[in-house]
N, C-alpha and C positions, 0 to 999 in steps of 0.2 A: 542716722546721720542726715543732716539737712544738706540738700543738693542745691548749690548756687551756680548759675551760669552767668558769666559776664560777657556781654556781646560788645566787643570792641577792645582794642589794646592800645588806646591812645592815652592822653593825660587823664581823662576821667576813668577809663576802664582799668588801667594799671594801678592808679591810686586807690580805686575801690577794692581791687583784689588784695592789695597789701593791707589796707585798713580792715577789711573783713577778716583776714587771717589773724591780724593782731588782736582784734576784738573777740573773735569767736574761738580762736585756738583750734582744738581738734573736734569741735562740735559741728564742723561743716566741711563738706567736700566742695572745693572751689575750682571751677573750670573756666578758663578765659579763651574766647575765640577771637582771633585777630585776622585782619585782611592781609596776610603775609606774615613773615617771621620776625619782622623788626619793629621796635618801638621808635617813633620819631618825635623829637621835641619840636613841634610845629612852630612855636614862636621864633625860632632861629632861622626859619626859611628865608626871610629877607636878606640875611647875611650870606646865606648859601648862594643866593641868586646873583651876588656880585663877587663871589669868590673869597669872601672873608671867613668862610667856614667850608669844610667839605662834608659830605654825607656821613662819613665814618665818625666825625666829631660830634654829631647831633643825633645819632641813632645807636641802638644797641639790640642785641639778640634777646627778644622778650622771653622766650622759653628758657634760655640759659639762666636767667635771673629769677624767674618765677618759680622754677623747680626747687630753688634753694629754700623757698618758703612752703614747700609741699603744695604748690598750686599747679594744676595741670594746665598746659597750654596747647591749643590746637591752632596752627597757622592757616586757618581756612575761614572764609567768609560764610556766615550763616545766611542761607538763602530762603529759609522758611521758618515761621514761628506758628505753632499751633497752641493758642492760649487755652483751649478747652482740654486737650490732652496733656498740656504743659510739657511740650517737647520743642526742640529746635532741630533743624537739619542743615547739613552742609553738602550741597551737591547731591550725589547718589548715596551718601553714607546713611547708616542706620540712624534713626532719631535719637537725640540725647534728652533724657528727661530732666526736669528741674522742679524744685520746690519754690525757688525764687529766681526770677530772671531780671538782670540789670542791663538795660539798654544804654550803652555808652558809645554809640557808633560814630558820633560826629555827623556831618551833613553829607548829602549828595550835592555835588556842584552843578548847578543848573545852567551850564553854558548855553544850552540849546534855546534858552529863552531870549537871547539877544544874538541875532544872526552874525556870524563872523567872529565871535569871541571864543576863547579857549585855546589851549596849546596843541590840540590834536587836529580838530577839523576847522579851527579858526585861525586868526591872525594875531591874537594877543597871548601873552604869557600869564602865569599864575604863580603865586607863592603859597597857595593853600595846602599843598602837599610837598613832601621832600622830593619825590620824582619830578614834580612840576618845577620846583625851584632849581633842581639840577639841570633840567632842560633849558630853563631861562638863562642860567649861567653860560651854557654852551653858546646860545645865541647872542648873549651880551658880549662875549669875547669876539665874535664876528663883528658886532656893531662897533666895537672900539677901533677896529681897523678902518672904518668909514663912518664916523659918527654923524648923527643928524638929530631931528626932533624926537623927543620922548613924550609919551602920554601915559599917565598913571592915574588910577582912580578906582571907583566902585560903581557898578551899574545900578539901575533901578531895581528895587527889591532887596538890595544887599543889606546885610545886618552886621557886617564885620568891616569897620572902616579903619581901625588902627593900623593893620599891616599896609594899607595903601599909603597912609601918611608916612609910616616908617620907611617904606621902600623908596618913595620919591626923595625923601631927605637923605637916605643912605646913598642913593644914586648921585645926588648933588655932591655929597661929601667925597664919594669915590672919584667922580669926574674931576673935582678940584684937585685931588691928590695927583691925578694923572695929567694935569694941565690941559684938560680937554673941555672943561665946563663952558668956555667961551664959544665952542662949536655946537652946543647942544641946547636949543630952545626947549623948555619944559612946561607942560600944561597938566594941571590936575583937574580931572573931570569926575564929578560926584553927584549922586542923587540927593545928598544932604541939602537942606534949605540954605545953609551957610557953612563956611569953613569953621571947623571946630565943633560941629553939632555932634558928630561921632555916634549917631543913633541914640543919643542920651538926652537930647534937648539942650546940649551944651553942658559943660561942667565948669563952674566958676567963671573965670574970664577966658575960657578956652577959645572963644571966637576971636577976641582981640589978640591974644598971644599967638595963636596959630596963623592968623592973617599976617602978623608982624614977621613971623618966621618965613612965611612964603615970600613976602616982599623982599626981605633981606637976602633971600636966596634967588631972587629973580624968577620965581615960579608963578606963572599965570594960572588962573583957575576959572572953571565954569561950574557953577552949582545949580541946584534945582534942575538937574540935567537928566535926560533920558538918552541913552545910546540906542539909536535906531538901527544901526548896522555898522559892520566893520568890513572893509575891503583891504586888500594888500596896500599898506602904506597910508590908508585914509580912514578916519573914524567920523561917522555921521552922528552929530549930537543935536538934540532938540532941547533948547533952554526954555524953561517954563516960568510962568509968572506965579504969584502967590495962590492963585486958584487952580494951578496945575495945567493951565492952557498954554499951548506953545506960543512964545513971544519972539523967538529968534532961532535960526538954525546955524550950525557951525560945521564946516568941513575942516577937521583938524588933522593935519598930516603927521605921520610918525615914521621913524625908522626902527623904533623899539617901543613896545607897549606892554604894560601889565595892568589888567583890569580884574578886580575882584567880582565874582559872579554873585547872583542871588543863591540862597541855599534852599534845599528841600530835604525831606526825610529820605533815608535810603529805602530802596524798593521793598525789601523784606519786612521792614517795619511799617511802611505806609500801607502795605497790602492787608494788614490785620484790621478787620472791621471794628470800628469803635475805639481803636487805640489812639488815633491821631487826628489832628486838624486837617483841613483840606490841603495844606502844604506838606503833610507827612511828618509833622513834629508831634512828639508824644504829649498827650494831655495828661497832666499830673495835678494832684492836689498839693496842699502846702507841706505834705510829708514826703513828696517826691514819688508818690505811688500813682499808678495809672488809675484814672477815674472809673474805668470799667473792669479792669482785671487786677484784683488785689495782690496777686503773686508777682506782678510786674512793677518794677521801679525804673526810673530813668534819670540820667545826669548828663550835663554837658550841652553841647550845641544842639543836640537832637531833641531837647525839651522845648515845648511850645511856651513862648513868652510873648505877650502882646507888645506892640510898639509902645514906646514911652509916650508918644504923642502923634497925632495925625500930621502928616507933612504933605506938601503939594505933590511931590513925587515920592513914591513908596519907599520907605526905609524900615528896617527892622531893628530890634534891640539886640545888642551884643551880649555874649556870655563870656565874661572875663575869668582869669585864672582863679581869683579868690572865690567867685560865685560857684565855679565848678567844684572847688574844694569843699565849700559849704554844702552843696548838693550831695556830694559823696558821703560826707559825715552824717548828714540827715538820714540817708538810706541805711547806712551801717548801724546807726543807733536804733532805728526802727526795726530792722530785721533782728538785731540782738534782743530787743524788748519782746518781740513776738515769740522768738525761740524760748525765752524765759517765761512765757505765759503772761506777759504784761502788755498793756495797751501801747500801741505804736503812736506816740504823741509828739515826737521830737520835730522841731521846725528849725530850718536853717535861716541864714540871713542872706537876702538877695541884694548884695552890695556890689557896686562896680568899682574895681581897682585895676588900673592899666598902667604899665610901664612901657612907653613907646620910645624906642631908640631912634635917634635922628642923625646917626652917623658920627658926629663929633660932639653932640649934646643929646638931650632927651627931654621927654615930657611925662610927668606923672599926673594921672587923673584919678580923683577919688570922689565917688558919689554914693552917699549913705543915706537912705537906700537908693537903689538905681532909679526907681520911679519917683518923681517929685510929688509933694514937697519933701525936702531932704533935711536931715540933721547936720550933715557935713557935705560941703561941695567945694572943691578947689582944684586948681591946676597949677603945677609948678614946672618950670623949665630950668634945666641946668645940666652941666656935664656929669654931675653925680648920678643922674638917672641913667645915663649911658653905662656907667660902671655898675649900677644896681642891676640893670638888665643882664649884664654879663655874669654877675654873681648869681642871679636867679637861675640862669641857664645852667651854670655849673652845679649849683646845689640841687636842682631838680634832677639832673642826670645822675648825680650821686644818690639821690633818693631812689631812683629807679634801679640802679645797680645793686643797692644794698637793702632794698626792701623795707625801708623805714616808712612808717605810716604818718609821721608828724606833718601837720599842715605847713607847707613852705611859706605861703603868703603871710599867715597870721603870726608865725613864730619869727620869721626873719625879715621879710619885706616890710611888714607893718612897723616893726621896731625902727627900721631905717627911716621910715616916713614920720616917725614920732607919734604913731597912734598905737596905743596899748592893745585895744581890742575893737573890733568892728561890730557894733550892735545897733 
């Protein structure tokens, strides 16, 4: 029987486990290792950070649901990979052998690269994990008692900008509901060269549309920005010109701040010789297989993808939900082919599809493919996107609870957007 280890129990890892079981049936033993016992629906974290959700609504016991599909679950982080012996370890436990390893860990959050950032040793909050968003909500409740300036954004090297846009818009909507918006100056600070770049070089008229939303909501912005340091209540920002040279410095005060960090690969993955690029992201071919170790595949944020374009301040390329689904399906199809003695030739589609909630409206971004030139590129803003994001949350959690392997984006969200298939 083929032994498959899935490293990570997030959106990519859980989806891969269910899809593998559906495709392979009893031909494989599937074992999922998660960093803790619960699956979290990460896209809902911005709602959690303002109290629009609680952690119980967006998490579930991973082992309880995986076992229903005869999938073993180990609620421990893998600390060592031996690609020669084809084993993984967790702490002091005996090594677990594998025939195939799927790396779906997500990123390591590199707060240490910008002094003073991060929720533990720094002075800014995060919505990258459910515990971080829970902590942000606790501090936001204190902020509401004595409101002041807010700063939200993404530091240099960040590759995930959508949650920053979502969070500042959600904060704006929440503060208006509380009749406190007039007491809270808001500033968006980003390494993007312009508003609406999103790490994608812009999508359709995203620049004009997102700038309009910012103006309408009285949100100031600083782009082409490097955060040089954060002190209690003060963010030091260096605004750069088109060549990346400093042209202006800003001392931006805040009473509450959320800044997305740059990402790196998790330590156990980055430590494997020849597996990753210098940032610790897994180097894969078009079949999502490691370029050095044929028994290792990878999906999700931990995969190495080059930036869409060079920018004056470093930005990375995002990995959206549809892209992750496509990566997972690619891996499953190729493992199934190899087990059947056929060549592993399946290739996925690297398209960017993002539903960004904005509190009382939303923005949908579609870039097919992610890297220009593109066959399809557009951005739409409307209240329907807000409801689509809620529907997506509920359906994906339904998928995790019931072990369905069908692709959420292509079957449901794309039909809502009026796109039959993304090719």
